[in-house]
FIFI-44791 format. One line per field, with one value per atom (N, C-alpha, C): residue number from 1; atom name; x, y, z. Coordinates in steps of 0.1 Angstrom, whole numbers, plus 2048, in hexadecimal, padded with zeros to 3 digits. Atoms other than C-alpha are relative to their C-alpha. Example, Ala and Ser with C-alpha at 12.3 -4.5 7.8 and 13.67 -1.06 7.14 Angstrom:
REM residues 2
pos: (1 1 1 2 2 2) .
site: (N CA C N CA C) .
X: (809 87B 809 7F7 889 7F8) .
Y: (7F4 7D3 80C 7F5 7F5 80B) .
Z: (800 84E 800 800 847 808) .
This chain:
REM residues 199
pos: (1 1 1 2 2 2 3 3 3 4 4 4 5 5 5 6 6 6 7 7 7 8 8 8 9 9 9 10 10 10 11 11 11 12 12 12 13 13 13 14 14 14 15 15 15 16 16 16 17 17 17 18 18 18 19 19 19 20 20 20 21 21 21 22 22 22 23 23 23 24 24 24 25 25 25 26 26 26 27 27 27 28 28 28 29 29 29 30 30 30 31 31 31 32 32 32 33 33 33 34 34 34 35 35 35 36 36 36 37 37 37 38 38 38 39 39 39 40 40 40 41 41 41 42 42 42 43 43 43 44 44 44 45 45 45 46 46 46 47 47 47 48 48 48 49 49 49 50 50 50 51 51 51 52 52 52 53 53 53 54 54 54 55 55 55 56 56 56 57 57 57 58 58 58 59 59 59 60 60 60 61 61 61 62 62 62 63 63 63 64 64 64 65 65 65 66 66 66 67 67 67 68 68 68 69 69 69 70 70 70 71 71 71 72 72 72 73 73 73 74 74 74 75 75 75 76 76 76 77 77 77 78 78 78 79 79 79 80 80 80 81 81 81 82 82 82 83 83 83 84 84 84 85 85 85 86 86 86 87 87 87 88 88 88 89 89 89 90 90 90 91 91 91 92 92 92 93 93 93 94 94 94 95 95 95 96 96 96 97 97 97 98 98 98 99 99 99 100 100 100 101 101 101 102 102 102 103 103 103 104 104 104 105 105 105 106 106 106 107 107 107 108 108 108 109 109 109 110 110 110 111 111 111 112 112 112 113 113 113 114 114 114 115 115 115 116 116 116 117 117 117 118 118 118 119 119 119 120 120 120 121 121 121 122 122 122 123 123 123 124 124 124 125 125 125 126 126 126 127 127 127 128 128 128 129 129 129 130 130 130 131 131 131 132 132 132 133 133 133 134 134 134 135 135 135 136 136 136 137 137 137 138 138 138 139 139 139 140 140 140 141 141 141 142 142 142 143 143 143 144 144 144 145 145 145 146 146 146 147 147 147 148 148 148 149 149 149 150 150 150 151 151 151 152 152 152 153 153 153 154 154 154 155 155 155 156 156 156 157 157 157 158 158 158 159 159 159 160 160 160 161 161 161 162 162 162 163 163 163 164 164 164 165 165 165 166 166 166 167 167 167 168 168 168 169 169 169 170 170 170 171 171 171 172 172 172 173 173 173 174 174 174 175 175 175 176 176 176 177 177 177 178 178 178 179 179 179 180 180 180 181 181 181 182 182 182 183 183 183 184 184 184 185 185 185 186 186 186 187 187 187 188 188 188 189 189 189 190 190 190 191 191 191 192 192 192 193 193 193 194 194 194 195 195 195 196 196 196 197 197 197 198 198 198 199 199 199) .
site: (N CA C N CA C N CA C N CA C N CA C N CA C N CA C N CA C N CA C N CA C N CA C N CA C N CA C N CA C N CA C N CA C N CA C N CA C N CA C N CA C N CA C N CA C N CA C N CA C N CA C N CA C N CA C N CA C N CA C N CA C N CA C N CA C N CA C N CA C N CA C N CA C N CA C N CA C N CA C N CA C N CA C N CA C N CA C N CA C N CA C N CA C N CA C N CA C N CA C N CA C N CA C N CA C N CA C N CA C N CA C N CA C N CA C N CA C N CA C N CA C N CA C N CA C N CA C N CA C N CA C N CA C N CA C N CA C N CA C N CA C N CA C N CA C N CA C N CA C N CA C N CA C N CA C N CA C N CA C N CA C N CA C N CA C N CA C N CA C N CA C N CA C N CA C N CA C N CA C N CA C N CA C N CA C N CA C N CA C N CA C N CA C N CA C N CA C N CA C N CA C N CA C N CA C N CA C N CA C N CA C N CA C N CA C N CA C N CA C N CA C N CA C N CA C N CA C N CA C N CA C N CA C N CA C N CA C N CA C N CA C N CA C N CA C N CA C N CA C N CA C N CA C N CA C N CA C N CA C N CA C N CA C N CA C N CA C N CA C N CA C N CA C N CA C N CA C N CA C N CA C N CA C N CA C N CA C N CA C N CA C N CA C N CA C N CA C N CA C N CA C N CA C N CA C N CA C N CA C N CA C N CA C N CA C N CA C N CA C N CA C N CA C N CA C N CA C N CA C N CA C N CA C N CA C N CA C N CA C N CA C N CA C N CA C N CA C N CA C N CA C N CA C N CA C N CA C N CA C N CA C N CA C N CA C N CA C N CA C N CA C N CA C N CA C N CA C N CA C N CA C N CA C N CA C N CA C N CA C N CA C N CA C N CA C N CA C N CA C) .
X: (807 802 808 7F5 811 800 804 81A 7F7 807 802 807 7FC 810 7F7 806 800 7FD 805 7EB 80B 7FC 800 7F8 808 7F8 804 7FA 7F8 80B 7F7 816 7F5 809 7F8 7F7 803 7E6 808 7FA 7FE 806 7FB 80B 7F5 808 7EB 7FD 803 7E5 80C 7F6 807 7FE 801 800 7F5 80E 7DD 808 7FD 7EE 80B 7FA 804 7F6 803 7EC 7EF 808 7CD 7F6 80A 7BB 800 802 7C1 7F2 80A 7A5 808 7FD 7B8 806 7F8 7CA 7F2 80C 7A6 7F9 803 799 806 7FA 7B3 804 802 7B1 7ED 80B 78B 801 7FE 795 806 7FD 7A9 7F5 80A 78D 7F3 809 776 804 7FD 78E 7FF 809 78A 7F4 810 768 7F8 805 765 7F6 809 74A 7FE 802 747 80A 7F5 767 807 7FC 76B 7F8 808 74D 802 7FE 75A 80D 7F4 77C 7FF 803 769 7F5 806 754 808 7FA 76E 80A 7FA 780 7F7 809 760 7FF 803 75D 810 7F9 782 7FF 801 77C 7F0 80E 755 7FF 801 75E 80C 7F8 774 7F5 809 760 801 800 771 7FD 808 765 7F0 80E 743 7FC 805 743 805 7FC 753 7F6 80F 734 7F5 80E 71D 801 7FF 72D 7FD 801 72C 7F1 80E 707 7FC 806 6FF 807 7FD 714 7F2 807 6FC 7EE 80D 6DD 7F7 803 6D6 7FE 803 6CF 800 801 6C1 80B 7F9 6DC 80B 7F6 6F7 7FA 7FF 6E6 802 7FD 6E6 80F 7F0 70B 802 7FA 710 7FC 805 6F9 80B 7F5 716 80A 7F1 732 7FE 805 720 802 7FF 71B 80C 7F3 73F 806 7FC 748 7FB 808 732 808 7F8 74E 807 800 753 7FA 807 748 7FE 801 74E 7F4 80C 737 7F4 80C 71C 7FC 803 721 7FC 807 71D 7F1 810 6FB 7FA 806 6F0 7FD 803 6F7 7F8 80F 6E7 7F2 80E 6C9 7FC 804 6CA 7FC 805 6CB 7F3 813 6AA 7F9 80A 69E 7FA 809 698 803 7FB 6A1 801 804 691 809 7FF 6A0 816 7F1 6C5 802 7FC 6C4 800 802 6B7 80E 7F6 6D8 80C 7F9 6EB 7FD 803 6DA 802 7FA 6E3 80F 7F9 702 809 7FD 70A 7FE 805 6FD 80B 7F8 717 813 7F2 738 7F9 805 728 80F 7F1 751 807 7FF 755 7FD 805 751 7F9 806 74A 7F2 80D 72E 7F6 809 71B 801 803 725 7FB 808 718 7EF 80A 6F9 7FC 802 6F8 7FC 801 6FB 7F0 810 6DB 7F6 80A 6C6 7FD 804 6CD 7F8 805 6C6 7ED 811 6A0 7FC 805 69F 7FD 804 6A2 80B 7FA 6B6 807 7FC 6BC 807 7FA 6C5 80E 7F1 6DD 80C 7F9 6EC 809 7FE 6F0 80C 7F7 701 80F 7F6 719 80B 7FA 723 804 7FA 728 80B 7F5 740 80D 7F9 750 80B 7FA 757 809 7F6 763 811 7F6 779 802 803 780 802 7F9 78E 7F4 80D 76D 7FC 803 76B 7F3 809 74C 7F8 809 739 801 7FF 746 7FA 80B 737 7F4 80B 718 7F9 801 718 7FD 7FC 71E 7F6 80A 701 7F2 809 6EA 801 7FF 6F2 7FE 802 6EF 7F0 810 6CC 7F9 805 6C6 804 7F7 6D5 806 7FA 6EB 80F 7F6 706 80E 7F5 720 806 7FC 720 808 7FC 722 80F 7F5 740 80A 7FC 74D 809 7FE 74B 80B 7F3 75D 810 7F5 778 807 7FA 77E 804 7FD 77E 810 7F1 79A 80A 7F5 7AF 803 7FB 7AE 808 7F9 7BB 80C 7F3 7D3 80A 7F4 7E4 805 7FB 7E8 80C 7EF 80D 7FE 800 812 80C 7F4 825 80E) .
Y: (7F1 803 80B 7FA 820 80B 7F3 83A 80A 7F6 854 80D 7F5 877 809 7F9 888 80F 7F5 8A8 80C 7F2 8C9 809 7F6 8DF 812 7F4 904 807 7F6 918 807 7F5 930 7F6 808 912 7F9 80A 8FC 80D 7F9 91D 805 7F9 927 7EF 80D 8FE 7FD 7FF 901 80B 7F6 920 7FF 804 911 7F3 80B 8F3 804 800 906 80D 7FB 91D 803 807 909 809 7FA 921 80E 7F4 940 801 7FE 94B 806 7FA 95C 7F5 806 93D 7F8 806 92D 808 7F7 950 7FF 800 951 7F0 811 928 804 802 932 80D 7F7 950 7F8 806 93D 7F4 80D 91F 808 7F9 940 803 7FF 947 7F5 80A 926 7FD 801 925 7F5 80B 90A 808 7FA 91A 7F8 809 8F9 800 805 8F6 812 7F1 91F 801 7FE 91F 7F5 80B 903 805 7F8 916 80F 7F1 937 801 803 926 7FB 804 916 80B 7F3 93A 805 7F9 947 7F7 80C 925 803 800 92A 80E 7F4 951 808 7F9 95F 80B 7F0 984 7FE 7FE 980 801 800 993 7FD 807 98B 7F7 80D 968 802 7FF 974 808 7FC 98C 7F7 808 972 7F4 80B 958 808 7F8 975 800 7FC 97D 7F2 80C 955 7FF 801 958 80A 7F3 979 7FA 80A 963 7F9 80D 944 808 7F8 95F 7FE 7FD 95B 80A 7F6 97B 804 7FE 973 7FB 807 95C 80C 7F5 97A 808 7F8 990 7FE 803 97D 7FE 800 976 80F 7F1 99D 802 7FB 9A0 7F9 801 989 805 7FA 99B 80F 7F8 9B9 803 804 9AA 7FC 805 99E 811 7F5 9BE 811 7F6 9DF 80A 7FA 9F5 7FD 804 9E4 806 7F6 A00 7F1 80E 9DE 7F6 80B 9C8 80A 7FC 9E5 805 7FF 9ED 7F1 80B 9C9 7FC 807 9C3 80D 7F5 9E9 7F9 7FE 9E1 7F2 809 9BF 801 7F9 9D1 808 7F4 9E8 7F6 809 9CD 7FA 806 9C0 80B 7F5 9E2 802 7FE 9E2 80C 7F3 A05 805 7FA A10 7F4 80B 9ED 805 7FB 9FD 80C 7F7 A1C 7FD 801 A12 7F6 80A 9F7 812 7F6 A15 80B 7FB A2B 7FA 809 A14 7FF 803 A11 80A 7F5 A36 805 7FE A37 7FA 80A A1B 809 7F9 A30 80B 7ED A55 80A 7F7 A60 7FC 80B A4A 809 7FA A61 7F6 80A A44 7FA 803 A38 80D 7F9 A59 806 7FF A5C 7F3 80C A38 806 7FD A46 80C 7F1 A68 7F7 804 A55 7F4 807 A3D 80D 7F2 A5D 806 7FB A6B 7F5 804 A51 7FE 800 A50 810 7EE A78 805 7FA A7C 80D 7F5 A9E 806 7F6 AB1 7F2 806 A91 7F9 804 A86 80F 7EF AAC 7FD 7FD AAA 7F1 808 A86 803 7FE A90 80B 7F8 AB0 7FB 807 A9B 7F9 80C A83 80F 7F6 AA3 807 7FE AAE 7FB 80C A8F 7FE 803 A8C 80A 7F7 AAB 7FD 806 A98 7F3 80F A7E 801 7FD A7D 7FB 803 A6A 807 7F9 A82 80C 7F6 A9D 7FF 800 A8F 800 7FF A88 808 7F2 AAD 805 7FE AB3 7F9 807 A9C 807 7FA AAD 80E 7F0 AD0 800 804 AC1 800 804 AB4 80C 7F7 AD2 80E 7F8 AEA 80A 7F9 AF8 801 804 AF3 80B 7FE B0B 7FB 807 AFB 7EF 80D AD9 800 7FF AE6 802 7FE AF1 7F4 80F ACC 7FA 808 ABD 807 7FF AD4 7FD 803 ACD 7F3 811 AA6 800 7FD AB0 806 7F7 AC6 7F6 809 AAC 7F4 80B A8F 804 802 AA2 804 801 AAB 7F8 80D A87 802 803 A7F 7F5 80D A63 7FA 80C A44 800) .
Z: (800 800 801 800 7F6 80A 7F2 814 7FF 801 816 806 7FC 81B 80A 7F9 83A 7F7 804 82E 80A 800 82E 80A 7F8 84D 7FC 804 846 80C 7F7 859 80A 7F8 865 80C 7F8 871 80E 7F5 886 807 7F6 894 80A 7F7 8A2 806 7FA 8AC 80C 7F7 8BF 80B 7F6 8D2 806 7F5 8DD 807 7F4 8EC 80A 7F3 900 805 7F8 909 802 801 90D 809 7F6 92A 7FA 809 912 7F6 809 8FD 7F2 80D 8E1 7F3 80E 8D0 7F9 804 8CD 7F8 807 8BE 7F0 80C 8A4 7F6 806 89C 7F4 805 897 7F1 80D 87C 7F5 80E 869 7FA 803 869 7F6 80B 85B 7F5 809 841 7F9 809 835 801 7FE 838 802 7FA 84F 812 7F7 863 80D 7F5 878 80A 7F9 883 806 7FA 889 80F 7F8 89C 80F 7F4 8B5 805 7F8 8BE 804 7FA 8C2 80F 7F4 8DB 809 7F9 8E7 80B 7FD 8EF 80C 7F6 900 80A 7F5 916 80A 7FD 91D 80B 7F8 928 7FB 805 92A 7FC 7FF 92F 7EF 80C 90A 7F7 808 8F5 7F3 80E 8D1 7FC 7FD 8D9 7F8 802 8DA 7F3 810 8BA 7F4 80B 8A5 7FF 803 8AF 7F7 806 8A9 7F2 810 886 7F9 806 880 7FF 7FC 888 7F3 80A 870 7F4 80D 853 7FF 804 858 802 7FD 85C 80B 7F4 87D 80B 7F8 88C 80C 7EF 8AD 808 7F9 8B4 7FF 800 8AC 80A 7F7 8C1 80D 7F2 8DF 802 7FE 8DA 802 7FE 8D8 80E 7F1 8F8 80B 7F4 90A 7FE 7FF 8FE 807 7FC 909 810 7F4 92C 804 7FF 92D 803 7FC 928 7FB 802 929 7F9 804 920 7EF 80F 8FA 7F9 806 8E4 7F2 807 8CA 800 7FA 8D9 800 800 8DC 7F4 811 8B4 7F9 807 8AC 802 7FC 8BC 7FD 80E 8AD 7F3 80B 88E 7FD 805 88D 800 7FE 89F 7F0 80B 87D 7F7 80F 865 802 802 875 7FE 7F8 877 807 7F7 896 808 7FF 89C 80E 7F4 8BB 80B 7F3 8D0 7FD 801 8BE 80A 7FA 8CB 811 7F1 8F2 803 7FD 8F1 801 804 8E5 80E 7F3 902 80D 7F1 91D 7FE 802 913 801 7FF 911 80E 7EF 938 804 7F6 941 7FB 7FF 930 7F6 805 930 7F6 802 92B 7F6 80D 90A 7F3 80D 8EC 7F9 80A 8D6 800 7FC 8E6 7FD 7FE 8E6 7EF 811 8BC 7FC 808 8B9 803 7FC 8CA 7F9 806 8BA 7F1 80D 897 7FB 805 89E 800 7FD 8AB 7F1 80D 887 7F4 80C 875 805 7FD 88A 7FE 804 87F 80F 7F2 8A7 7FE 801 89D 80C 7F2 8BF 804 7F8 8D0 7FA 805 8B4 804 7FF 8B6 810 7F0 8DE 801 7FB 8DE 7F7 807 8C0 806 7F4 8D4 80B 7F6 8F3 7FD 80A 8DD 801 801 8D4 80D 7EC 8FB 802 7F6 906 7F7 809 8E2 7F0 807 8CF 7EE 80D 8B1 7FC 800 8B1 7F0 810 88B 7FE 801 88B 803 7FB 89F 7F9 80C 888 7F1 80B 86A 805 7FB 87E 7FC 7F9 886 7EE 811 85E 7F9 804 856 803 7FC 869 7F8 804 85D 7F1 811 836 7FF 7FD 841 800 7FC 84D 7FA 80C 830 806 7F6 846 7FE 808 82C 806 7FA 83B 80F 7F6 85E 7FD 803 84E 7FC 807 838 80E 7F1 85D 808 7F8 86C 7F7 80B 84D 7FE 7FF 84E 80C 7F1 86F 7FF 7FF 86B 7F3 806 84C 804 7FA 860 810 7F3 880 7F8 802 869 7FA 806 857 80D 7F5 87C 805 7FA 882 7FA 807 87E 7F6 80A 860 807 7F9 869 7F6) .
């Protein structure tokens, strides 16, 4: 019987497997393994790895976000939203987790729920400009212009270079035909970007 050579294992997978063995109680190697399997379109294996990462560390937000991403890819938004809920519970200060849930709700046209999620997150993160910008964007999309303006301005108080807030105020000004005001906000964005050091 002819000798059958073992299938070649990619260096990336081999490295991730080795890391997984060395750090069995850390979630990161499982996450990396899952990302490799996702790239290979092996959703079942990816889910196993992401689930293991979440099992090893229930507070590890990236694992929950990855599982939610798989659920969305499989057109199961309710399961995805539950995973994003778990991510928020694990770390209420994770803007990425809140954004993921909000985005999933908006995709289902559940705008009011998305706003409620963001409002709750802002209360828990009053000093974080990113949460105010997120809520402002939702108010803007829901035509709650006064609330949107207040959130964008609060974001800029916390971070004068909050690009999303500036763009939101520009959009509000354009919608209300206040072109000069919109230009002022857009010029501020350009200036902030040009002031940043290049690598």
